C-alpha positions in Angstrom: -4.0 -17.6 -2.7 -1.0 -17.6 -5.0 -2.0 -15.0 -7.5 -0.3 -13.5 -10.7 0.0 -9.8 -10.1 -0.3 -10.0 -6.3 0.8 -6.8 -4.5 2.3 -8.8 -1.7 5.9 -8.0 -2.9 5.3 -4.3 -3.1 3.0 -3.6 -0.1 5.5 -1.5 1.8 5.8 0.9 -1.2 2.2 0.8 -2.1 0.9 1.5 1.4 2.8 4.8 1.4 0.1 5.9 -0.9 -2.9 3.8 -0.1 -4.1 4.8 3.4 -3.5 1.9 5.8 -6.5 2.8 8.0 -9.9 4.3 7.2 -13.6 3.8 7.0 -14.3 1.8 3.8 -11.8 0.3 1.4 -13.2 -0.4 -2.1 -11.4 -2.8 -4.5 -12.9 -3.6 -7.9 -10.1 -6.1 -8.7 -9.4 -7.8 -5.3 -7.2 -10.7 -6.7 -5.2 -12.2 -3.9 -6.8 -9.9 -1.3 -3.3 -8.8 -0.1 -4.0 -5.1 0.1 -7.2 -5.7 2.2 -5.5 -8.2 4.5 -2.7 -5.7 5.2 -4.9 -2.6 6.0 -7.2 -1.7 8.9 -10.5 -0.4 7.5 -13.8 -0.4 9.3 -15.4 -2.3 6.4 -14.4 -3.6 2.9 -16.2 -3.8 -0.4 -14.3 -6.3 -2.5 -15.0 -7.5 -6.0 -13.4 -9.7 -8.6 -14.6 -11.0 -12.0 -13.5 -14.5 -11.0 -16.7 -15.9 -9.4 -15.0 -19.0 -8.0 -12.4 -16.9 -6.3 -15.1 -14.8 -4.7 -17.0 -17.8 -3.6 -13.9 -19.2 -2.0 -13.4 -16.0 -0.1 -17.0 -16.0 1.1 -16.6 -19.6 2.4 -13.3 -18.8 4.0 -14.8 -15.9 5.8 -18.1 -17.6 6.9 -17.3 -21.3 7.1 -13.5 -21.7 7.7 -13.9 -25.1 9.4 -15.9 -26.5 6.6 -13.4 -25.2 4.0 -10.4 -26.7 5.9 -12.2 -30.1 6.2 -12.9 -30.1 2.4 -9.4 -29.1 1.5 -7.9 -31.7 3.8 -9.4 -34.4 1.6 -7.5 -32.9 -1.4 -4.2 -31.9 0.1 -2.4 -35.3 0.3 0.3 -37.2 -1.6 -2.4 -39.3 -3.5 -3.4 -36.1 -5.2 0.1 -34.8 -5.7 0.7 -36.3 -9.1 0.1 -35.2 -12.7 -2.6 -37.9 -13.4 -4.7 -37.0 -10.3 -4.2 -33.3 -10.9 -5.5 -33.6 -14.5 -8.5 -35.6 -13.2 -9.4 -33.0 -10.7 -8.9 -30.2 -13.2 -11.4 -31.9 -15.5 -13.8 -32.2 -12.5 -13.4 -28.4 -11.9 -13.9 -27.5 -15.6 -17.1 -29.5 -15.8 -18.5 -28.7 -12.4 -21.5 -26.5 -11.9 -21.5 -26.6 -8.1 -20.2 -23.2 -7.0 -19.0 -24.4 -3.6 -17.2 -27.4 -5.1 -15.6 -25.2 -7.8 -14.4 -22.9 -5.0 -12.7 -25.7 -3.1 -11.2 -27.2 -6.2 -9.8 -23.7 -7.2 -7.8 -23.6 -4.0 -6.4 -27.1 -4.7 -5.5 -26.3 -8.4 -3.8 -23.0 -7.4 -1.5 -24.8 -4.9 -0.7 -27.8 -7.1 -0.4 -26.2 -10.5 2.7 -24.7 -12.2 3.9 -21.5 -10.5 0.6 -21.1 -8.7 -0.9 -19.3 -11.7 -4.8 -19.2 -12.0 -5.3 -19.0 -15.8 -8.3 -19.8 -18.1 -8.6 -20.4 -21.8 -11.2 -18.8 -24.1 -13.7 -21.5 -23.2 -13.5 -20.8 -19.5 -11.4 -23.8 -18.7 -8.6 -23.8 -16.1 -5.6 -24.7 -18.3 -2.4 -24.6 -16.1 -0.3 -27.8 -15.9 0.8 -29.7 -12.9 3.5 -28.0 -10.8 5.4 -31.0 -9.3 5.8 -29.6 -5.8 7.2 -31.9 -3.1 4.4 -31.1 -0.6 2.0 -28.3 -1.3 1.0 -26.3 1.8 -2.5 -26.3 3.2 -2.9 -22.9 4.7 -5.0 -23.7 7.7 -3.7 -20.9 10.0 -4.1 -18.4 7.2 -7.7 -19.4 6.4 -8.6 -18.8 10.1 -6.8 -15.4 10.0 -8.6 -14.5 6.9 -12.0 -15.4 8.5 -11.2 -13.1 11.4 -9.7 -10.3 9.3 -12.5 -10.2 6.7 -15.5 -10.4 9.1 -16.5 -6.8 8.0 -15.9 -7.5 4.3 -18.6 -7.9 1.6 -17.6 -9.8 -1.5 -19.0 -9.4 -5.0 -18.4 -10.8 -8.5 -19.6 -8.1 -10.9 -18.3 -6.3 -13.9 -16.0 -3.6 -12.5 -18.0 -0.7 -14.0 -21.2 -1.8 -12.3 -19.3 -2.5 -9.1 -17.7 1.0 -9.0 -21.1 2.5 -9.7 -22.6 0.4 -6.9 -19.8 1.2 -4.4 -20.1 4.9 -5.1 -23.6 4.8 -3.7 -22.6 3.1 -0.5 -22.3 5.1 2.7 -19.0 6.0 4.4 -15.7 7.7 3.6 -14.4 5.5 0.8 -10.9 4.9 -0.5 -10.9 3.1 -3.9 -7.8 1.1 -4.9 -8.0 -0.3 -8.4 -5.5 -3.0 -9.5 -6.6 -4.3 -13.0 -4.8 -6.7 -15.3 -1.9 -4.6 -16.7 -1.5 -2.8 -20.0 0.6 -4.3 -22.8 4.3 -3.5 -22.5 6.5 -1.7 -25.1 7.6 -3.6 -28.2 4.3 -5.5 -28.3 5.1 -7.7 -25.3 2.1 -9.2 -23.8 1.2 -9.4 -20.1 -0.9 -11.9 -18.2 -4.6 -11.1 -18.4 -6.3 -14.5 -18.4 -7.8 -14.3 -14.8 -11.1 -15.2 -16.4 -12.1 -16.7 -19.8 -12.6 -13.4 -21.6 -9.2 -11.9 -20.4 -9.0 -8.1 -20.3 -8.8 -6.1 -23.5 -7.1 -2.8 -23.9 -10.3 -0.6 -24.2 -11.4 -1.8 -20.8 -8.7 0.4 -19.3 -10.4 3.4 -20.7 -13.5 2.1 -19.2 -11.8 2.1 -15.8 -10.8 5.8 -16.3 -14.3 6.7 -17.3 -15.9 4.9 -14.3 -13.6 6.9 -12.0 -14.4 10.2 -13.6 -18.1 9.5 -13.4 -18.0 8.6 -9.7 -14.9 10.5 -8.4 -16.9 12.7 -6.0 -18.1 9.6 -4.1 -14.5 8.6 -3.0 -12.0 10.4 -0.8 -9.2 9.0 -2.8 -8.8 6.8 -6.0 -5.6 5.1 -6.9 -4.9 2.9 -9.9 -1.9 0.5 -10.3 -0.3 -0.3 -13.6 3.1 -0.2 -15.2 4.9 2.0 -17.7 3.3 1.3 -21.1 3.0 3.4 -24.3 -0.8 2.9 -23.9 -1.0 4.6 -20.4 -1.8 8.2 -21.6 -4.6 7.2 -23.9 -6.1 4.7 -21.5 -6.0 6.8 -18.3 -6.1 10.5 -19.6 -7.8 11.9 -16.5 -5.3 11.1 -13.7 -3.9 14.0 -11.7 -0.4 12.8 -10.9 1.5 9.6 -10.8 4.0 7.9 -8.5 6.7 5.4 -9.6 8.6 2.5 -8.0 10.4 -0.7 -9.2 8.8 -4.1 -8.6 10.2 -7.5 -9.1 7.9 -9.7 -11.2 7.3 -13.2 -9.8 5.4 -15.2 -12.4 7.9 -15.6 -15.3 8.8 -19.2 -16.0 12.4 -18.1 -16.3 13.2 -17.7 -12.6 16.7 -16.3 -13.3 15.4 -13.6 -15.6 12.4 -12.2 -13.7 12.8 -8.6 -14.6 12.2 -5.5 -12.4 9.4 -3.5 -13.9 8.7 0.2 -13.4 5.4 0.3 -11.5 3.0 3.3 -11.8 0.4 4.4 -9.4 -2.1 6.9 -10.8 -3.7 9.4 -8.5 -7.1 10.7 -9.3 
């Protein structure tokens, strides 16, 4: 999946801190799944608030042939135009079939502007057509995902309930938390519309409190964010932090995508 906030561009730096191998990796905000796909754990507990994304991952894991067959009907030049994109977006927004929504989410993410998955307050996917010459159907990657994630369990829960749940599971668990990021200085906003309700500032303190409540259940807990004036009040209980620079990839102004100071909080 193309995904705003994906850790693909910073994996080399991140995996110096997140153990590459272990017993169980826990991710309350799995997003693009890039961390899980680039580590070697015996099992994975992976969660995201976007239920359609999680359904897509479940299908890719268990039924890759079916998923590829369904996507092959959508990935063609007939559907590579604004009118058809808008039509299929309306189908997605009005559909109650979880499997159909999962398939359409993959199409929309590949054909929409900049690959951004974004929802409005009514829960509707609201990204415009991307005008790509020939969007890529990732057949090879779907099969690789199916093989890699055979020992993964996928969930779509509120992150607090998921962290409480994961804490009770057996095994030596590393917990990596990659939430939507805090607001930047000078009132600049950041992308948080991965689901209809977005992600409000107090929810970061909820992350901190969930960690503190369950810290003894995990061998290591790490939280990604960026330098923000809200960091101390939102995450008051971290032990130490690491820094590195990351190039942002989702700004509409390609020439001015800034390098942002990334922060990794160690609990």
